[in-house]
N, C-alpha and C positions, 0 to 999 in steps of 0.2 A: 435339551432344546435351546436354540439360540433365539434372540429377539428379532430375527430376520423378518422383514416385511415380505409376506408371501405373494402379494399382488404385483406381478411383473409390470403391468400397465402403470400402476401407481409409482413404482420405482422409476420407470422410464420417464414419466412426466416430471418427476422431481429432478432426476439427473440431467434431463435436457434443459431445465430452466436456466436461462442466461448463458448457456454454453456457446462457444464459438464453433467448435468441431468435436465430434466423437469419432476417433479413428481406430478401426472402422466400426460403425454402429452395429453391423450384423454380428460381429464377434462379441460385442457387448451383450447383445440379446442372448447369444448362446451361453455366455458365461453366467448371466443372470438366471437363465433357465436351469442350468446345471446346479448353480448355487442354491436355488430354491428346492430343487429335487433332492439334493443331498443334505439340505439344511446346513450348508457350509458358507459362512460369510466370505466375501471376496476380500483380498488384501489390497488396500488402497494406499498408494505411496504419494507423499508430497515432500519434496526436498526444499529446504530454505537455507541459503548461505548467509551466515551472520556478517554481512559486509557493512552494515550500519547499525547503530544501537537502537533506532526507533522504527516502528512499523507505522505506515499511514494507511488510509482507507484503501488505496490502490493495492497494497499488499494483501489485504484481507479478502479480496474477491475469491481467491482459490481456497482460503481457509473456510469461508462460508460454504463452498461446495463440499469441502471435506466434512464439515459439520452435518450437512444434509445426508451424506453417505453414511456417516456415523449413526444418525438417527434412523436410517433405513436398516440398521443392524450389521453393517459391514465393519471389518476390522481396519482401522486407520493407523498408519505408521507415519509419524512426522520425523523426517530425517533432518537433523541439524548438521549442516555441512561444515563441520569444524576442519575437515581435511580439504574438501573442494574449495573452501573459503580461503585457503592459502593461495590459490590461483585467482579466484574470482571469476564469475561467469562472464565470458566475452560477448554474450548476446547483446546486440544493439550498441556495442562499444566501437568507437572510432579510433581507439588507441588501447594499448595494453594497460590493464589495471595495476595500480600500486598494490604490491603484496602486503597483506596484513600480518602483524606480529601475533604470536600465540596469545599474548595478553589481550590484545584488541579483540581477537576472536572469542576468547572465553568471556570477556565482558559483554560482548554483543549477544552471545549465546544465552546468557542469563536473562537478558532483557527480552529476547525473542520468546523464550519459554513462558515468561510471565505474561507477555502481551498476547501470544497465541492462545493461552489458557482462558482469555476472555471470550473466545469464540468457540473453540472446540473443547470437549470435555476431556481434560488430560487424564482423569481417573480411568477413562475407558479407551484411552489412546496409548499407543506404544511410541515412546520417544527414543530414538537411537542416534548415535553419532557415526558418520560414515568413516571416521578414522578406525572404527572397530574392525573393518575389513580392508580398507585401502592401505592402512599403515603396515599391514602384514605382507603386502605384495613385495616381492624382491625384484631386482632389476630384470631377471629372466621373465618373471610374470608380466611385468610392464611391457617388455618386448613382445611377448605372446599376445597380449591384449592389443597393442598398437598394430600388430600384423593383421588384425581382423577388420581394419578400416583403411581405405586408401586416401592419399592426399587429394585426389580428384573429388572424392565424396565430401571431404571436409570443405573444399573450396566451393561446393555447391551452396554452402551456407552464405546468406546474403552479406553479413558483416565481414566475413573472411574474404569473400570474393571482392567486395568493394575495396577493402584495405589493400588487397594484393594488387588490384588494378591501379590504385592510386599511389602505390609504392610506400604505403604506411607499414612499418614493421609488424610482423606477427610472430610472437614467441612460440617456439616448439611446445612449450608447456601449455599454451592456450589450446593447441590441438588435443592435448590430453584431457582437457576439461570435459568435453562431451563423452569421452570414453569413460571417465571416472563416474560421471552422473549415470551413464548407461549401465555401468557395472554395479551401481547401487541397486538397480532393478534385478540384476542377476543374483546378487547376494541375498535380497529379500524374497526372491521368487514372486514379484509383484504381479497382481492381476490387472490393476488399473494404476495409471499415474496421472496426476493432475499437474497443470502448469498454465502459465499465461500463453497467449498466442506467440509471444517472443521466445517461448521455450520449445516450440514444435520440433525443431531440429534435434534438440537434446532428447526429447521424449521418443522420437523415432529411432535414434541411436540405441536407446534402451530396448526397443522392440527387436532391432537387428541383432544386438548382442545376446539377447535371450535365446533367439533362434540358434546362434552360433554355439551356445552352451547347452543346447538340447532342451530348452524350456519352451513352454507355450508362451508366445509373445503377449505382452501387456496391451491393454487398450489405452490409448492416449486421449485424455479429455482436456481440451484447451479452453481457457476462459478469456474473455475480452480484456483488453487493457483499459482501465478506468480513466476517463477524462477528468482533468483537474477542475478547480474552481473557475478557470478561465473558459471552460467549455470546449476547448480546442486541443491543447497539448495534453499528453498523458500526465497523470498526477505524479509530481516529482518535487522533492524537497528543494532541489537546486533551482527549480523554476518558481518556487514560492506559491504554487497553486495547490497545495496539499492540505489534508486534514489529518493530523497525527492523532492516533488513538490514545496517546498518553498526554495530550494537551489538556489544559484545564477545561472542565465542563462548559463554562461560558464561552470559551474560545471555539470548542467544537460546535456548539449551538449556533454561534454567530456566523461561523464559516459555512455551516450547512444552509443557513438562510441566504447565503450569497450565490449559491449555484444557479445556473440558468434554468428557466422553466422547462426547457426541452430535456434536461437531465434528471428531472425528479423521479420519473418511473424507473429509469435505468439504475439510479442509486438505490431505490427501494428493492429492486430486483437483485442487485449484485452485492450490496453491502449491509443488508438488514435481514433478520430472521422472519420477516413478514411473509405469510403464506402466499402461494400462487393465487388463490382465490381473492385475497385482500388486495394484492397488486393489480389484478384485473379490474377490481372495483375502483381502485384509485385511478387507473388509466381511463376507465369509462367516465368517472366523475369529472376529470379534467377535460376530457374531450367534449363532454356535453355542456361544460361551463357551469355545472351545478355546484362545483367547489372551486374557490379561488386558489390559484397557485400558491399564494402566500400562506394560506391556511394549511395546505398540504405540505408545504416546506416546513412549517412549524411541527407538523406530525412527524416528518422525517427527522428533524433535529431532535425531537423528544426521543424517538427510537434510538438514535445514535448515542445520545448521552446516557440513556437508561442502560443500554447494552454495556457501556464501559464504566459507568459510575453509579448506576442505580436510579430508581424513580425519583427519590427526593432531590438528587442533584439536577435531574432534568427539569423538575418543577421550579427550582431556584433559578436555573439558567434561563428558563422561559420568562419568568417574572422580571428578571433583570433586562432581558432583551426587549420586552414590551415597554419597560420603564425608560430605557436608554434610547432605543431606536424608533419606537413608535410614539412615545410621549416626550422625547427630547430631554429627559433628565440625565444627570450624570450617574455613572456606575457607582455602586456602593464602595468598591475598593479601587483606588487609583494609586499606582506605585509612586512613591516619592523618589525624586532623582536630584542628587546634589550637584550644583554647578560650582566648580572651583572659581574663585574670584579672578585668577589669572586668565581665565578664558574670556572675560568680558573686557571691554575697553575702559579707559579711565572714566568715561561717562556712564559706565555700567550697562553698555549695550553689546549686543552680539548679533551677527548676521543670521537671519532666520534659518536658512538651509543648513548652516553650520550647527545651530542649536539643535535642529532635528536629528542630525547625525550624532551629535554629542550625547543626546539623551536616549539614543537607541530607537527612535521612531522612524528613522530612515537609515539605509545601509551606507549612504554616502551623501556628500553635499549636493552632488548632481541629482541624486534621487530625491533629496529634500526639495531642491529647486523645482523638480518636475511635479511633486505633490502640491506645492504652492500654486503653480500655474494651473493645475487641474482643479483648484478650488477645494482641495481635500483637507486643508489645514485651518484649524481654528485656535484662537488664543482667548481664553475665558469666554468662549461661546461666539466670538466674532470671527467671521471668515476672513482669511488673509489671501490676497491675490497678487501682492507685489513681491516677487522673488528676490528683490534687492533690499527688502525691508530689514531694518535693524531693530531688534526687540530691546526695550528697556526692561531688564530682568528684575522681577520682583518675587520675593518668597511667597509661595502659595499659588502662583500663577499656574493655570491648567492649560496644557497644550494637548490638542487632539489632532490625530491624523486618520482620515477615513472614519469609519463607523466604530472601529473596535480598539484603536490604539489611543491610550491616554497616559499622561504623565503630569505629576505635580512638582513644580520646581522648588527646591530648597537651596537657599544660599548658604 
């Protein structure tokens, strides 16, 4: 006997939580009914290409859905795309991706496994590399696979269509990417596939190819794209609006406290293991005004840190947050940054925006200048507003940018 949850309504309630689309839902119901009747777990597929070494909260949305399906008793298969990663998913791309080396892929794969294991139970999951089947295809196999899809169908994809109309090159190998990901579903005989809404085209190719190979097509479950800390753009490392799950606990806590009030419930729903009932209660408390958004955000921050570092780390992070951000104290640990003497003038001064860039509190002098004008910069607790100010550098001086960035100068 499996550990499959036999209540189909309970399964559907949990599967529907936070999903963007279930394509098609009537097929999902039939698969679940048959699964329960035969006491046979469904095979759930999630593919992740190791195109970067770190996972942020936006990446974890589909992993949380996978964990929920795992807890319902289904068999989950995490595909680490060491072969598809050679191309890189063209979804949402305005240009061809730079191809990764084998060394980069293997390094990223190792970190993905470790980070994904913080959300799903790897002891009850199957981890596979898609090179196991894609590498075995010869050129005749690739031609046969490519013959199952037309260029017209490929150009229905938004990003390909846009690039084609704008005259931006599309590599032939990029057309192969959806076929490779779709073939993963054939190789695994997947019942369900998970992905972000930006993956919908790829998931539907999987359904088409399964039909072509005489298999029952998978049901595609798409998850929303998580908004970042700015509350507008999708969470992205390049935009700087992300929360990395391997960042220090205090950084995760502080970043969680900076999300907009409108996103609190969405974050609880999509990137924490909090139950549906608890999320509904949180939503009601916020709507009625019985709970202050700040207090609920502190609960969210605790949940996130606990998930990735444990309860003790969450308590420490919260105590420091209260001390630094609510009581105005300095953090317990401030990194020391050495300033080479040649960077200062003969009078021992340095232009403030240049100093911020030099010590890593700003990406550039122009960013440093902007921080000063925004009133985000303090020196030894005193707010600086003159972007042309020249700092008389002293050893032990504490520079602060925003609420979370500190540095202690060492000469």
